[in-house]
N, C-alpha and C positions, 0 to 999 in steps of 0.2 A: 239433408234438410234444406228446404227452400228458404233463401234469404229474403227477408221482408224489408221493403223500403217504405218510406213515408213521403207523401206529397202534401205540401201546404197549399190548399186551394184558395181561390179568391175570396171565399167566404170565411177564411181564417181557420178552417177545420183541418185536423190531421186526418189524412185518408190513405189507406194502404194502396200500394200500386201492385200488389200481388195479383196475378191473373185471376179472373173470375172463373170458378170451376163448378158453379151450381146454376140451375135453371128451373123454371116453372113452365109447364105447358098446360094451357086451359083446354081441356078436351071434353067439356060438358056440353049440354044443350042438345035439343032434338033435331035441329037443322031441317025444318020442314021444307025449306026451299030446295033442298038437295034430294028430296024423294023422287024416285024410288030407291036411290042408293042408300039412304039412311033408314029404310024400313027394317033392316036387319043388322045395322051397325052404327056406331057413333060417327060423327063427321070426321074425326081424326083417322078413322079406319077406311074412309072412302079411298078407292084406288085411283091414282092418277098415273098414267103411263105404266100400269100394272104393278104399282107399289102404293101402299098406304101412305097418306100424307105424313103421319107421324114418323115413319121410317126416314123420310127425307129430312125431317127436322132433327131427329136424334143424330143422324149422320153428320149434319151440318154443325150441330153443337159440339160433337165429339172432335171434329176437325179443329176446333178452336180451344180444346183442352177442358171442356166441361166433363166432369167425372160423375156428377150426381144430378138427376132430374126428377123433380116431383111432378107427377101427372095428376091433375085434378079432373075427375070425370063424374058422370051421373048416369045419363041415358045409355043403355046397353053396355054398362061397365064390364060385364062378364066377357064380352067379345074382345074388348081392349085388353083386359087382364090376361086372357088366354094367349093373345098375340104377343104381348110383352114378355110373358113367361117363356116363350119359345125362342126369343131372340138370343143370338150369340154375339158376345162382344158389345162394345159401346158403353155408354154411361150406366151406372147403377140406377135402377128405377125404384122410386117410392110411389105407389099408387094410392091416392086418397079419393074416396067416393063421397060425393055430396048426398046427404040423405034427402035434401030438398033443394030446389034451385036457389042459389044465393046471388045471382047476378054476377057480372064479370068482376066487379070490384070485390064483392064478397068472396067469390071463388079464389081470387088472387090472395086475399088475406088468409083464407082457410088453407090454401096450398102452402103458404109460407110457413105454416106450423110444421111441415114435414122437412124443412131445410135443416141442414146440420148446424149445430150451435157453434159459436166461436168463429164464424167466418163472415166476411163482409158482404159486398154487393152481390146481386144475382141478376141473371137475365130472366125475362119472362116473355112468352109469346102465345098468341092465340093459336088454337089447334087447327085453324083453317088457312094458315098462311104458308105459302111456298116462296122462299127467297134464298139468295146466296149473296151475301156481302161480308166484308171483313168485320168480324166481331171485335177483333183487336183494335182496329181504327175506331170503331163505335165506342169501345171502352175508353180509349185515349181521349176522345172528344168529351165524353161524359166527365172524366176526371179533370180535364182542363177547365171545363165550365164550373165545376164545383157545386152542382146542384144536387138535389135529392133524387131526382128521376130524370131520365132522358128517353124521349120517344124517337123511334125510327120513323121517318116520314117518306112516303112514296108520292111521286107526282101523280096527280089525278088524271086518269084517262077516261074520257066520256064514252058512254055506250052508244051515243048518237053520232051519226055522220054530220059533218060540218059542210055547209054550202059556201064556197068561195064566190062572193058576189061584189061587184063594183058599186060605187056610189050611184051610178045611173041605172042599176038593176041588172046589168049584164052578168050572167052566171059564167064563171070561168072554169069551174070544176068542182070536185067533191073530195073531201078528205074523210076517210072512215076512221072513227074512234081515235082522234088525235089526243096527244098529251096537252093538257091545259096548264096555265101558269098558277096552279094552286097545289097545295100539299095536304095529304090526308094522313091520319094515324095509320101506320103500317102494321100495328099489332105486335111490335117487337120493342122491348123495353130493357133499360138497366134501372134497377131499383137499389138504393141504399136501404139498409135495414130500417133506418128511421122512417123512410117513406112507406115501407110495408106496414108499419104500425099505424100509419095514418089512413090506411084504406078502410072503407066501410065494411061492417060485418055483413050487410046485405046491400044490394044495389050496384050502381054503375060508377066506377071511379072517374069517368069522364064528366060526370055531373056533380061530383063532390070533391074528391081529393085533388084532381088535376087543376080545376079552377082555383082552388085555394093555394096550391103550390105556385101556379102561374102568377097569382096576385102578389106573392111574396118574392118573386124573381128566382124561384128554386126549381123551375121546370124548363127543360131545354129540348130542342128538336134537332135531330140529325138527319140530313137529307141523303137518302139512298141513291147511289148512282150505279145501280145493278138491277138484276132481274128481281121482280117482286110480283106476286100474284095472290090475290085473295080468292079462295075457292068457296063460293057461297051459293052457287046455283048449278044446275045441270049443264048449262052453257059453259060455265067456268071450268068444269071438269073436262069437257070435250076439248076446249081450246087449250088448256094447260097440258093435256095429254099429247097434243100436237106440238106444243112449244118445247117441252122439256127434253125429249130425245135429241133434238137439234142443239139445244143449249148445252146439254151434258157432253155431247160429242164434239162441241166446239165449232159446229158448222153454222 
């Protein structure tokens, strides 16, 4: 039997320090900017370096002890269901199909209904994210802060090239797609059960739940210092397919 411990957070709440073993993956949406890849499959099934995005995600979650994943989907759900039914090993999967688009916040709330009862916090991630960072450290940070939700943050990389120019107008060089000193929502979260209950039934949590939690001082951001890539366009697929083999081989 797993021994349970209790952490007294800064907010004065008792919170379990048992490892998080459940997660939600948002795999709905038609992903029109990824066509023609998504003409026949949902975004989570788009192949990057010859593997569907969702396979990378499930492998990463399993590496950190996640045993159960709720996958919320809609568009081309049958393609995703068939693929998940043929998987061997990894987390147990519960597939929930949205009858109509609910928005990201609504989809998260709907997916939370498939989580096992009697357990605490869960991870959640967008179905178009490729990343590898320590979920253990992410969880420790979340619990140390004592909030209801924590967002992983990725440093913003511009798609534009930057011109290095002096005050007198002399161009010294060019920097292609540099990282800028700004942070964006990386689409990976830790949610306490109380936070899941605050999500909208329809709509976007970034316009409703998150601003409310931020105003109450119960929302925190964890800066990722590792590989992160959102796969939102055909260009992203091609570039990630070049990056990942080198990343996974350690070169």
